[in-house]
C-alpha positions as CSV (number, residue, x, y, z in Angstrom):
1,M,12.8,16.5,4.2
2,K,11.8,14.3,0.9
3,N,8.7,12.2,0.2
4,Y,9.3,8.7,-0.5
5,A,5.9,6.3,-1.9
6,I,7.2,2.5,-2.1
7,I,3.9,1.1,-4.7
8,V,4.2,-2.2,-4.1
9,A,2.7,-4.6,-7.3
10,A,4.9,-7.6,-6.5
11,G,1.5,-9.3,-6.5
12,S,-0.2,-12.2,-9.1
13,G,-3.6,-12.5,-10.0
14,S,-4.8,-16.0,-8.8
15,R,-8.0,-14.5,-6.4
16,M,-9.2,-12.5,-9.9
17,H,-9.1,-15.9,-11.6
18,S,-7.2,-13.5,-14.1
19,V,-3.5,-14.6,-16.3
20,V,-2.9,-10.6,-16.2
21,P,-1.7,-10.1,-12.5
22,K,-4.2,-7.2,-10.9
23,Q,-1.7,-4.8,-10.8
24,F,-2.1,-4.2,-14.4
25,L,-5.7,-4.7,-15.3
26,L,-7.8,-1.8,-16.7
27,L,-10.3,0.2,-14.3
28,N,-12.1,2.8,-16.7
29,G,-9.2,2.4,-19.8
30,I,-5.8,2.5,-18.1
31,P,-4.3,0.3,-15.3
32,V,-5.3,-0.3,-12.1
33,L,-1.2,1.0,-10.9
34,M,-1.5,4.1,-13.0
35,H,-4.2,5.0,-10.9
36,T,-2.8,5.2,-7.7
37,I,0.5,6.1,-9.8
38,N,-1.3,9.2,-10.4
39,A,-2.9,9.4,-7.0
40,F,0.7,10.2,-5.2
41,H,1.8,12.2,-8.4
42,N,-1.2,14.1,-7.8
43,C,-0.8,15.0,-3.4
44,Q,0.3,18.0,-2.2
45,T,3.5,15.9,-0.2
46,Q,4.6,15.1,-4.5
47,P,6.4,12.5,-2.8
48,K,9.5,10.8,-5.6
49,I,7.8,7.1,-5.9
50,I,10.0,3.8,-6.2
51,V,6.9,0.8,-7.7
52,V,8.4,-2.3,-6.9
53,L,7.3,-4.9,-9.9
54,P,8.1,-9.1,-10.2
55,A,11.2,-8.8,-12.0
56,D,9.6,-10.6,-14.8
57,S,7.3,-7.8,-15.3
58,H,9.1,-4.6,-15.3
59,A,9.1,-4.8,-19.7
60,Y,5.5,-5.4,-20.0
61,W,5.3,-2.2,-17.5
62,D,7.0,0.0,-19.5
63,S,5.3,-1.0,-22.6
64,L,2.0,-0.3,-20.7
65,C,3.4,3.2,-19.8
66,R,4.6,3.8,-23.6
67,E,0.6,1.8,-24.7
68,H,-1.2,4.8,-22.4
69,H,1.1,7.4,-22.8
70,F,1.8,7.3,-19.2
71,D,5.2,9.4,-18.2
72,I,4.3,10.0,-14.3
73,P,8.5,9.9,-13.5
74,H,8.7,6.8,-11.1
75,Q,11.6,4.6,-10.2
76,L,11.7,0.6,-10.8
77,V,12.8,-2.0,-8.5
78,S,12.7,-6.0,-8.5
79,G,9.6,-7.7,-5.7
80,G,10.6,-10.3,-3.7
81,E,9.9,-13.8,-2.4
82,T,7.1,-12.2,0.2
83,R,5.8,-8.8,0.5
84,F,8.4,-8.1,2.9
85,H,10.9,-8.5,1.0
86,S,9.3,-6.5,-1.6
87,V,9.4,-3.0,1.1
88,R,12.8,-4.1,1.9
89,N,14.3,-3.4,-1.5
90,G,12.2,-0.5,-2.1
91,I,13.7,0.5,1.4
92,G,16.8,-0.4,-0.4
93,L,17.1,3.1,-3.1
94,I,15.8,5.7,0.1
95,D,19.3,7.0,1.0
96,D,18.5,9.9,3.1
97,E,17.9,9.5,6.7
98,D,15.7,11.6,7.8
99,A,12.9,10.7,4.6
100,I,9.6,10.1,5.6
101,I,7.9,7.0,3.7
102,A,4.4,6.0,2.9
103,I,4.0,2.2,2.0
104,H,1.2,2.0,-0.6
105,D,-0.4,-1.1,-1.9
106,A,-0.7,-0.4,-5.6
107,V,-3.9,-2.7,-5.7
108,R,-5.5,0.6,-3.9
109,P,-6.0,2.6,-6.6
110,L,-8.9,5.3,-5.5
111,I,-7.3,6.9,-2.3
112,S,-7.7,10.3,-1.5
113,K,-5.2,12.9,-2.2
114,E,-6.0,14.3,1.6
115,T,-5.2,11.1,3.3
116,I,-2.3,10.5,1.7
117,D,-1.0,14.6,2.1
118,E,-2.3,13.4,6.3
119,S,0.0,10.5,6.6
120,Y,2.5,12.1,5.3
121,E,1.8,14.8,7.7
122,C,1.3,12.6,11.0
123,A,4.8,10.7,10.8
124,V,6.5,13.8,10.4
125,K,4.7,14.3,13.9
126,Y,4.5,11.8,15.7
127,G,7.0,9.0,14.1
128,N,4.1,7.3,11.4
129,A,0.4,6.5,10.1
130,I,-1.3,4.1,9.9
131,V,-4.7,4.5,7.8
132,A,-7.4,2.7,9.1
133,I,-11.5,2.2,9.3
134,K,-13.7,0.9,11.4
135,S,-15.3,-2.4,11.7
136,R,-19.2,-1.7,10.5
137,D,-19.7,-5.4,11.0
138,S,-19.8,-7.2,14.1
139,V,-16.5,-9.7,14.7
140,R,-16.1,-12.9,16.3
141,Q,-12.9,-14.9,16.6
142,I,-12.1,-18.5,16.8
143,K,-11.2,-20.1,20.3
144,D,-10.6,-23.3,21.0
145,N,-12.8,-24.4,18.6
146,R,-15.7,-21.7,19.8
147,S,-16.6,-18.5,18.1
148,V,-16.1,-15.5,20.4
149,S,-17.8,-11.9,20.2
150,L,-15.4,-9.0,19.8
151,V,-16.8,-5.3,20.8
152,R,-16.2,-3.6,17.2
153,D,-15.7,-0.9,18.2
154,E,-12.1,-1.7,18.9
155,I,-12.0,-3.4,15.7
156,F,-10.2,-1.6,13.4
157,L,-9.1,-2.8,9.6
158,I,-6.0,-1.5,8.3
159,Q,-5.9,0.1,4.9
160,T,-2.2,2.1,3.4
161,P,-0.2,4.1,2.6
162,Q,1.4,2.9,5.5
163,T,3.5,6.3,6.2
164,F,7.2,6.5,9.0
165,Q,9.9,8.2,9.8
166,S,12.9,6.3,7.9
167,E,15.0,5.7,11.0
168,Q,11.6,4.2,12.5
169,L,11.5,1.6,8.7
170,K,14.3,0.8,8.5
171,K,15.7,-0.6,11.6
172,A,12.6,-2.4,11.7
173,Y,13.5,-3.8,8.2
174,L,17.1,-5.0,9.3
175,Q,14.5,-8.1,11.0
176,P,14.6,-12.1,10.0
177,Y,11.1,-12.1,7.3
178,Q,8.3,-13.2,10.2
179,A,5.3,-14.9,8.6
180,S,3.2,-12.8,11.5
181,F,3.9,-10.0,9.7
182,T,1.6,-9.0,7.4
183,D,2.0,-5.2,7.1
184,D,5.2,-3.1,7.5
185,A,3.2,-1.5,10.4
186,S,3.5,-5.2,12.1
187,V,7.4,-5.1,11.2
188,V,7.7,-2.2,12.8
189,E,5.5,-3.1,15.9
190,Q,8.3,-5.3,16.8
191,T,10.7,-3.1,17.6
192,G,8.8,-1.8,20.0
193,V,7.3,1.5,18.4
194,N,3.6,2.6,19.2
195,I,1.3,2.1,16.1
196,N,-0.4,5.1,15.5
197,L,-4.1,4.9,13.6
198,I,-5.3,8.0,10.7
199,G,-8.7,8.0,9.7
200,G,-9.1,5.8,5.8
201,S,-11.9,5.2,4.3
202,Y,-14.6,2.7,2.8
203,Q,-13.9,3.8,-1.1
204,N,-9.7,3.2,-0.9
205,I,-10.9,-0.9,-1.6
206,K,-8.0,-3.1,-2.5
207,I,-8.5,-5.0,-5.8
208,T,-8.5,-8.2,-5.0
209,F,-11.4,-10.3,-6.5
210,P,-13.7,-9.6,-9.7
211,E,-15.8,-7.7,-8.3
212,D,-14.2,-5.0,-6.8
213,I,-13.2,-3.7,-10.8
214,A,-16.7,-3.1,-11.0
215,I,-16.8,-1.1,-8.0
216,A,-13.5,0.5,-8.3
217,E,-15.8,1.9,-12.1
218,F,-18.3,2.6,-10.3
219,L,-16.8,4.6,-7.0
220,L,-14.5,6.8,-9.5
221,K,-17.5,7.5,-12.2
222,K,-19.3,9.2,-9.2
């Protein structure tokens, strides 16, 4: 059985107020994406790594790899119109029918090796493993122009990696795109498959806003 990691880095830096896409911003001296690739390369599972980047970013990424002497093996593929299409492009490079495939946001560079390994182990046993954390805050939902309190202990915040047996994932990504597909779990769930959650970490933050870089640098140094 072969293991793969699809690292999705096809986003822009719009919410970062940066002309540089957030996956390329420097974090403790090297681009965010390199931290993320390092995490998968250094875990016990040792997956083959596929990086999804916008087609017009490939040359820039190659130059960053040369500049930072970054030589971890990985395969590049171009992103698509949405995250759904980008992930589907990555899946298209995998021929192994019995593979285990993890999909991870490039801008979650603080993912731990232990969580990565656990996600692969659980996907082997249960078909899939979705990293999630319980909400620390009270949660309210707007319904019919009124806010309604939800039970906090029943609310989970979804992270990545989201890891699947190849058969589940490939079947799910044959579906036409829907706006309700917010992550890979929602795509797979649409086919009737039960989604299994595993514990994540509050430190597994997603680099989205300018202050997230400062937080990530602090956590890395700690």
